[in-house]
C-alpha positions as CSV (number, residue, x, y, z in Angstrom):
1,M,0.0,0.0,0.0
2,V,1.3,3.5,-0.9
3,R,0.6,6.5,1.3
4,G,1.6,10.1,0.6
5,H,3.0,11.8,-2.5
6,G,6.4,12.9,-3.8
7,K,9.1,13.0,-1.0
8,K,6.5,11.9,1.6
9,R,5.6,8.8,-0.4
10,L,5.7,5.8,1.8
11,E,5.3,2.2,0.8
12,L,3.8,0.0,3.5
13,P,3.7,-3.8,3.4
14,T,0.2,-5.2,3.0
15,Y,-0.9,-8.6,4.0
16,L,-4.4,-8.1,2.6
17,P,-4.1,-10.9,0.0
18,E,-3.0,-13.4,2.6
19,V,-5.6,-12.3,5.1
20,L,-8.4,-12.6,2.6
21,D,-7.0,-16.0,1.5
22,L,-7.0,-17.2,5.1
23,C,-10.6,-16.1,5.4
24,W,-11.5,-18.0,2.2
25,R,-9.5,-21.1,3.0
26,T,-10.6,-21.4,6.7
27,G,-14.2,-20.1,6.5
28,R,-13.5,-17.8,9.4
29,R,-14.5,-14.2,9.6
30,I,-12.0,-11.5,9.0
31,A,-12.0,-10.4,12.7
32,A,-11.2,-14.0,13.7
33,V,-8.3,-14.1,11.3
34,L,-7.0,-10.8,12.4
35,A,-7.3,-11.8,16.1
36,L,-4.9,-14.8,15.5
37,R,-1.7,-14.7,17.6
38,F,1.5,-16.6,16.8
39,E,0.9,-18.9,19.7
40,D,-2.4,-20.0,18.2
41,L,-0.5,-21.6,15.3
42,R,0.5,-25.2,15.6
43,L,2.9,-25.4,12.7
44,A,4.3,-28.8,13.5
45,E,1.0,-30.6,13.9
46,G,-0.4,-32.6,11.0
47,P,0.8,-32.5,7.4
48,H,0.4,-28.7,7.1
49,G,0.0,-27.5,10.6
50,S,-3.1,-26.6,12.7
51,V,-4.7,-23.5,14.0
52,L,-6.1,-23.2,17.5
53,W,-9.0,-20.8,17.0
54,P,-9.6,-19.1,20.4
55,A,-13.1,-19.1,21.9
56,S,-12.9,-15.3,22.1
57,S,-13.1,-15.1,18.3
58,D,-15.7,-17.8,17.8
59,K,-19.4,-16.8,17.6
60,M,-20.3,-19.9,19.6
61,G,-17.6,-19.2,22.2
62,K,-15.9,-22.5,21.5
63,E,-12.2,-23.2,21.1
64,W,-11.4,-25.2,17.9
65,L,-8.2,-27.0,16.8
66,V,-8.4,-27.2,13.0
67,P,-5.9,-28.6,10.6
68,M,-4.7,-26.2,7.9
69,S,-5.0,-26.8,4.2
70,P,-1.9,-26.4,2.0
71,E,-3.3,-23.1,0.7
72,A,-3.9,-21.7,4.2
73,R,-0.4,-22.8,5.2
74,L,1.1,-21.0,2.2
75,A,-0.7,-17.8,3.3
76,I,0.6,-18.2,6.9
77,D,4.1,-18.9,5.6
78,N,4.0,-15.8,3.4
79,I,3.1,-13.6,6.3
80,L,5.7,-15.2,8.6
81,A,8.4,-14.8,6.1
82,E,8.2,-11.0,6.4
83,R,6.9,-10.8,9.9
84,P,8.1,-13.6,12.1
85,G,6.0,-14.3,15.2
86,I,7.7,-12.9,18.3
87,G,5.8,-12.8,21.6
88,E,2.2,-12.1,22.0
89,G,-0.2,-10.5,19.5
90,S,0.5,-9.7,15.9
91,C,-2.3,-7.2,15.1
92,S,-3.5,-4.1,16.7
93,R,-7.1,-3.8,17.9
94,H,-7.9,-1.5,15.0
95,S,-6.6,-3.8,12.3
96,S,-10.0,-5.0,11.2
97,R,-11.2,-1.5,10.5
98,R,-8.0,-0.7,8.6
99,V,-8.3,-3.8,6.4
100,K,-11.9,-2.9,5.6
101,Q,-10.9,0.7,4.7
102,Y,-8.2,-0.6,2.5
103,V,-10.5,-2.9,0.7
104,R,-13.0,-0.1,0.1
105,M,-10.2,2.1,-1.3
106,Q,-9.1,-0.5,-3.9
107,S,-12.1,-0.3,-6.1
108,P,-15.5,1.4,-6.5
109,C,-17.4,-1.8,-5.7
110,G,-15.5,-2.4,-2.4
111,F,-13.5,-5.4,-3.5
112,A,-9.7,-5.3,-3.8
113,Q,-8.3,-5.9,-7.3
114,Q,-5.8,-8.5,-6.1
115,K,-4.5,-11.5,-8.0
116,F,-4.4,-14.6,-5.9
């Protein structure tokens, strides 16, 4: 994502394609994907790893341990390649709103023009 113009132009990394891919591949809501923490990932479990979805992000209030598909693992690996998980929490509490704003900015109909 690019912000500013001229000398103040700043290119910021965007994980929007990976976040949307995780939503698609896992069937989870965007808020649940953005609420994931590094410690929720079980990368060594199963053939492609697993995700422990916390009860706090589940509409039924239940914790789920779900195996990852190869495509979901690829999205996780792409994010971790640029932003390795260190300590607690990887997203700010306003990330969901920022992602939604970014999606709206990308096209008049509200969907990002991204190639997956």
